[in-house]
C-alpha positions in Angstrom: 86.3 79.9 98.0 88.8 82.7 97.9 92.4 83.0 99.1 92.5 84.0 102.4 95.1 86.3 102.2 93.7 88.1 99.5 91.1 88.7 102.4 93.3 89.8 105.1 95.4 92.1 102.3 92.4 93.9 101.8 91.4 94.4 105.3 95.4 95.8 106.1 95.4 97.9 103.1 94.2 101.1 104.7 97.6 100.3 107.4 100.3 99.0 104.8 100.0 101.4 101.2 100.5 104.4 104.0 103.5 102.7 105.3 104.7 102.2 101.4 104.0 105.3 100.1 106.0 106.8 103.2 108.7 103.9 102.7 108.9 105.4 98.5 109.3 108.9 99.2 112.6 107.7 101.3 113.9 106.6 98.6 113.3 102.4 99.3 112.4 100.1 96.7 110.0 97.7 96.2 113.4 95.1 95.2 115.1 96.4 98.0 112.5 95.4 100.4 112.1 92.3 98.1 115.3 91.1 98.4 115.6 92.2 102.3 112.9 89.2 103.1 115.1 86.7 101.6 118.0 88.1 103.4 115.6 87.6 107.0 114.2 83.9 105.6 117.6 82.7 105.2 119.0 83.7 108.7 115.6 82.4 109.9 116.8 78.9 108.2 120.4 79.1 109.7 118.8 80.0 113.1 116.6 76.7 112.7 118.9 74.9 111.7 121.2 75.3 114.9 118.2 75.1 117.0 117.4 78.8 117.8 113.7 77.6 116.8 112.1 80.4 118.7 114.5 83.4 117.3 114.1 81.6 113.9 110.3 81.6 114.1 110.5 85.2 115.0 112.8 86.5 112.2 110.6 84.0 110.0 107.7 86.5 110.8 109.3 89.7 110.5 110.7 88.3 107.4 107.1 88.5 106.2 106.6 92.6 106.9 108.5 93.2 104.0 107.1 90.6 101.5 103.4 92.8 103.0 105.2 96.0 101.8 107.1 95.6 98.5 103.6 95.2 96.0 102.9 99.0 98.5 106.1 100.7 97.6 106.2 99.4 93.6 102.6 100.9 93.7 103.3 104.3 95.8 106.5 105.1 93.4 104.9 103.6 90.6 107.4 101.1 89.7 105.1 98.2 89.6 105.5 95.7 86.5 106.5 92.4 85.3 110.0 92.3 86.3 109.1 92.8 90.2 106.8 90.7 90.1 108.9 88.1 88.7 111.5 89.2 91.4 108.8 88.7 94.0 107.6 85.3 93.1 111.3 83.7 92.8 112.4 85.3 95.7 109.3 84.2 97.7 110.0 80.6 96.5 113.6 81.2 97.7 112.6 82.4 101.1 110.2 79.1 102.1 112.9 77.0 100.8 115.4 78.7 103.4 113.2 78.2 105.9 111.9 74.6 105.5 115.3 73.3 105.0 116.4 75.0 108.1 113.9 72.5 109.6 115.0 69.7 107.7 118.7 70.3 109.1 117.3 70.7 112.5 115.2 67.5 112.7 118.2 65.5 111.1 120.3 66.8 113.6 118.1 66.0 116.1 117.5 62.6 115.0 113.8 63.1 114.5 113.2 62.1 111.5 109.4 62.5 111.1 110.3 66.6 111.4 112.3 66.3 108.6 109.8 64.3 106.4 107.0 66.7 107.6 109.2 69.7 106.5 109.9 68.2 102.8 106.9 67.4 102.5 105.5 71.0 103.0 108.0 72.3 101.0 106.8 70.4 98.2 103.2 70.8 99.0 104.1 74.8 99.0 106.3 75.0 95.6 103.0 72.6 94.0 100.8 75.6 95.0 102.8 77.9 93.2 103.4 76.0 90.4 99.8 75.4 90.1 98.7 78.8 89.6 101.5 79.5 87.5 100.3 77.2 85.2 97.5 77.5 85.3 97.5 81.5 84.7 99.5 80.8 81.8 97.2 78.6 80.2 94.5 81.7 80.1 93.1 80.0 83.7 92.4 81.8 86.9 93.5 80.0 89.9 93.0 82.3 93.1 91.5 80.3 96.0 92.8 77.8 98.4 92.8 78.0 102.6 96.5 78.2 102.7 98.4 81.2 100.2 101.9 81.9 101.3 101.0 84.6 103.9 99.0 81.4 106.0 101.9 78.9 105.8 104.5 81.8 107.0 102.1 82.6 109.9 101.8 78.9 110.9 105.5 78.1 110.5 106.9 81.3 112.2 103.8 80.6 115.6 104.9 77.2 115.2 108.7 77.6 115.6 108.6 80.8 118.0 105.8 78.8 120.9 107.5 75.2 120.7 105.2 73.8 118.5 106.7 72.8 115.5 105.8 69.3 115.1 101.9 70.4 115.5 102.9 73.0 112.9 104.3 71.0 110.4 101.2 68.8 110.7 98.9 71.5 109.9 100.6 72.9 106.8 100.8 70.0 105.2 97.0 68.9 105.4 96.2 73.2 104.8 98.6 73.0 101.8 97.1 69.6 100.1 93.8 71.3 100.5 95.0 73.9 98.7 96.7 72.3 95.8 93.2 69.9 95.5 91.5 73.2 95.2 93.6 74.7 92.9 93.6 71.4 90.8 90.1 71.3 90.7 89.1 75.0 89.9 91.1 74.7 86.9 90.1 71.3 85.8 86.7 72.8 85.7 87.9 76.0 83.6 89.4 73.7 81.5 86.8 71.1 80.7 83.9 74.4 80.9 86.5 75.9 77.9 86.8 72.8 75.3 
């Protein structure tokens, strides 16, 4: 099963690519956008941890915009390369952690241990999704499957915070992210069995 965000990326490329070209012409770099996204995610985590969940949700969603555009800017400016891709991957993990740690803090502060636990579980599963793909690629396998890549997770978490449905959103993320880990492990396992 293809990753949903890959389909979404293709669907919005006719909007994202021209914006990326305009930003590149204006002198905005892909790395700058990547770091702006990180700053937004850290701000979202602080807002959520401080109890401002709706504002934190809105900022979480907005912080995803630079992440959509940095690749288009890199392509338009001819600066796409391993260094930028590496920075983008690292920053994505830090951004995920920033918002989810804000949710953990919120759950602890409000004496809602289930919310804190679920957020911690989502964080662990999210890191596993990324690790499985990275490890698979390092071994020469492809791993482009899963129902909950980063854009889907960000959208669910941001919307759940924005509309006051945090615990329900966390349950959705736990299930979807666990399924994604399983899909990726099975996919790589099958490739490894054939390659033996």
